[in-house]
N, C-alpha and C positions, 0 to 999 in steps of 0.2 A: 065422489069426485073424480074425475080420469086425469092425467095430464100427459100430455103427448109431449116430446120433444123432434123439432123438425129442423133439420140443416140439409144443406146442400153447397156442390163447387168446391169442396177442399182440395181438389188436385193433389193427391198427392203424390210426389214424385218430382213436381216442378222443381227446375233447378233455373229458378229467373236470374236474368245475366250470366248464366252460366257459373253460377257462386255456390258453392257448398252452402255455405252457412243461409242461403235464400231457401236451399232445400229444406234443411234441419228448420228452417222458422215455418212451414208449412206442416211439419209433422209437431212443430210444438203445439200450433194453435188448433189441430186435431185432439192433441192428447188433453189440453186444457177443457176444451168441450166437453168431452167424454166425462171429465171429472166432476166438471160443475153439472151435466144432466144427472147423475148418480147423488151428488149434494143434493138436488132439488127431487127429488124420490120420485121421477117420472116412471111411468108402468110403461109406456113405448117410444121408438125412438122411427124418427121415419127421414131415408135419405132419398132427395128427389134429385141424383144426376151426379154425373161427373166430379163421383170419388176419387178417380185416379186422373191425372194428368194425361195418360196417354193408355192405352188398352194393352199390352205387354209391360206392366209397372215395373221398376226397379225393386230388387229382394227388399229393401228397407222398407218400401212403402207399402209392399204387402203384408211387410209384417206387422209393421205402425198400425194399419188397417185391422189386422189379425187381433192383435195384442188389445187394442180399443174395443171392439167388438166384445170378445170375450169377458172384459172388464164389464161391459153392460149386462152380458148374460149371466154373468155368475152374482149380478145383484138384482137377478128376477127381472130383466128388464127384453122384452123383445122389439125385434128390428126388422123393419121394413126397408127395402129399395127398389129403385129403378135405375137403369143405366141410362145415363147421359151420352151426349155425341162423343165425350174422350173417351168414354169406357167402349165403348162398339167398334171393332175391327170390320174394316170395309171388304169382309171375307164368306162369302156364304157360307153358315154354317158353323162358323168362329163361336166358341163361347167368351162372355163375360168374366171380368179378372173376380168379381162379387160371388160367380158359380163357388168360386175355394170355399167358401164362407158357409154354405146353404146349411143348414140344417133346420130343425124343430123348433127354434129361437130367431130362426135369420131366415128370412121370407124375402123372396125377388118378385114382382110384381112385373108379367111379361104380357105378351100380346094372347100370350095361350092360358096365360093364369095370371087374370087382372082381379079378382074379386075377392077381398077376405074379411072376414067378421072378427074385431076387436072385442067385442061386448056386445052385448045382446040387444045393447043401444047404440052403437058405433060401427059403421061400415067404413073401410078403406078400399079403394079402387083407383087403377092407375094403370099407366102405358109407359116404355120407354119412349127414348127420342125416336122420333121419327122425323124426315124431311118432311117441309110440305109436300112435295112431289106425290107424297101419299094420303093426301089428305082425305080421299073418298075411303081408305082403309080407319082412318082416326076417327072419322065421322060414325062408323060401323061399329069400332071396339066401344068408344066413350056411348053410345045408345044402348050397349049390354050392358055396360056398367052399370052405366045407370036405372036401367030394368033391374040389375041386381040388387040395387042400392033402396028399392022403395020401401019396404017395407020397415026398415030402420030409423029412430026418431035423429041421427047424427050422420051426416053423411060428408067421407074425405075425399076428396080427388087429387092423384100427384102425376104429374107432369113434369115433362123436360123440354124447355122451347122458349122462343120468345112471341108474344103477342103484339097484335099489331098498333093494339092501343098504346105500348109502351115500347115499341121499338120498328120504326118504318121500314128499315131496309132487311127485305126478303123475311118475313118472321114465317117461324112456324106452325102458327095458330092465328088464323081470321078469328074474329071474337063471334062470328056465328057458328064455328067448328066445336065451340065447347059449349057444354048445353048447360040451361040453368037445373035448379035442383039440389046443389051440394052445398055444405055449410063454411065447407073450409077448402078452398084451392090451394093445393102445396105444390109450388111451382121451383124450379131450377133453373139455371143458364144464363140469367142476368145477376152481375155480380154486385149491383148497388142495391140497395135495400127499397122495396117497395110493398106498402100494406095498406089498402082499401076495400070499400067494398065492392062488390062486382055478382051482378046476375043474385041478387037474394041471399048472398053468402059475404065471405071475406076473402078473398086473393092476397099470398102474398109470396114475393120472393125475400127469402131469410138475408139472401147476398152471399156474396164468397167467404170461407172464415179467413182468407189472408189477403192482401193487396195483392193482384196479379197484374195490374198493369196502373199506369200513373193516372188513367182517367178515375179510377176509383177512389185516391186521396180524398177529394171534397168530400163524397158520401159519407166515408168515414172518418170524419172530421166531425157531419154532421151528426151522423144516425150509428155509426160505429161497425164493430165486425162480431157476429157469435151465432145464435140459433134464436129460434123461435120457440116459445111456452106455450104449448095450448092447452088450456084450462078448461075441461067441460065438466059440468054441474046442470044446472036448469037451461044453460044457455052455455055458448063457445065464447071466451074470451083467448087473445091472443096479445102475448106482448114481448118484445124483443128484448133479450138478453146478451148483455156485452160482454165481450172477454177481451182485455186488452192486448194489444198485438206486442209480441216480445221486441221489437226495434219501431225507432221511431221515422218517421217520412217526412221530409223538411223541403218545402218549395219555397223559393223565394223572387221576387224579381227585384232587383238592383241596377237602381243609376249607376252609370259609369261614376257618374263624379263622387258619388257614396261609397264607394268599392271599400277603399280601405277602412272606413269605420265599421262596414257591415259585417267584412270579413273580420276584425275582431272580435265583435259582437255577438258574431256565430260560432266563431273558434270557443268562446268563453261558454257557449250555449253547450255546445255540444261535447267537448273535451273530457266533460266528466259523466256522460249519459253510462249507463250499465251496459248497452251493447250499441256499437258503430252502425250511426244511422244511416238511412239513403237520404244523399242530398241531391236536389236539381236547382241549380240557380241559371235565371235569365239575366244576361245583362244588358241593357238597353241604354239607350238615347245618349251616345257618346261617339267620338272620333277615337277608335283605339284598334289594336292589331289584335286580333282572336289571339293569335300564339302567347302574345305576351300575358292578356287576361289570364288566359289556361294556367298559363306555369304558374302565376301566382297564387290561383285559385289553388291550385293544387299542392304548392308548399306550404300553405298556409295550414289546409284543411283533410290532407289525404291522411293523414296518419291517426287522424280522429274517426273517418267515414268508412264503412263497408262499399259504398261507390261513390262517386260523384261525377253528374253529368252537368254538364255547362251548355248553355244555349246564347246564344248571343244576338244581338238586336243592332250591328250598327248604323248607325243615324248616316256617316258620311265616313267613305273610304281614306284611310290614311295616304294612301298613292292611288293616282288613279289609272287605270287599266290603261294602257298603251295600245294606240291604234293599229299597228300591225302588227300585234299577236295576239293570241285568242287562247285560253285555257283550254285543252284537251279533256272531254268528258267525256269518257267511256263507260259501257256498263259495269264491267269489274272496278272500277273508279267509285262509283256510285256504290256499289252494292260493297265494299270498304268501308268506305264513309258512315252507311247508315248501319249497317248489321254489326263492325266494331265498336261504333259509339254506343249503340243499345246492349247489345248482347255478348260484346267481347270479341278477341281477338281468335278466337278457337270456330265460334258460330262464323267469324267472318271467312273466314278459312274454308269451311263448309259450305258458304254461300257459292265464294267463288268458283270452288272444285266443280260443284255441281253446275253451276251454270256452263262452266267450259267444255263440259260432256254432253249436256241437253244439247247444246246449242249446235253440237257436231253430229246428236240423232244416237251418242252413244249409250243408253238406257241402260243394257248390262251393267257398264262400268261406275253408272251413277246411283246404281242398286247398290252396287259394291261398296262405294263410296260412303253412303248412307246407313247400309249394316255395320262396316265399321266405325264410325262414329257413334254410333248407339252402343257398340260392346265395348269400344274405350270409355265413355264418359257416364255410362248407366251400369252396364253387366258387371265388367271389371271392378267399378268402385265399391258397387253395394257389397259383389263377394268379399271382398276384404276388409 
């Protein structure tokens, strides 16, 4: 019997909302998954891309990945990875950060080296992320992999990208591009979990290992986060392995008339949690001032939450707008409103500064602003 662990979209180094604790949460999930793989005595680990959030990761992200992979290799586990779109610099000839770990037990599948023999019976092939403009090249690479796999009983294909069946907006793969003939299609890129029959085999996105956007919360509550465990004996069996996240994500819709009662209950629920949760509240069905509601919520909950996001759906304005005046909406005010609410003040400042310079055609200054931001919030923080 052979055990293979499949995970993807770990996005190490991602500092969600600009919060240091959220960056640590991504490292925590990665480490817990590595430990669980070792506990389950897997023989091989495959990672289907987006190991890192950016192709020039902060030092701590690189170090976390290195220590995790070393633990696996120290326990006799061989590792095979492909690059995702977040791992790749859009610069010709640049290397992916995974190259730092390459050795006899850590292998990278690429367009030049895309086929590996795991055992006498098990074949592994794969290519890194390619955008759909390279579809003709994809077909060539995938047909070469299929040809290499013919003599093996079990065949696994690793890919990073969305498939038209599951993602309608500009997917990387049309269905006809991916060939039949594989027993397991090990995908990365989509953060929600998918596992179903596909072209005579099993296709699966194991999902991201942490919640990178609020759109993933519903799937997490239904299917969990973690990795896939593939067991190969006389046939292939695939199961989700769930690793509980460190921090709770709470979303609630509250009618304004019930706000005080619901806030009391929510405070009671979260104040004793071991880690501060992320909370999103939608206040609706009422005649209220957003500022007053926000102040009440923050005063009640802010000491117990890592971040509280408030969305309001006002049925009727408290004060009708005057007919002889109109609120001025500018690009800067829109950037400030949306970025500050979702990502914090520093990201908002970055967006405004970049807009100001780019709107004047000042590309060199825009590049300098972006470089300074990266150095301040990634390189310097991790060096300390």
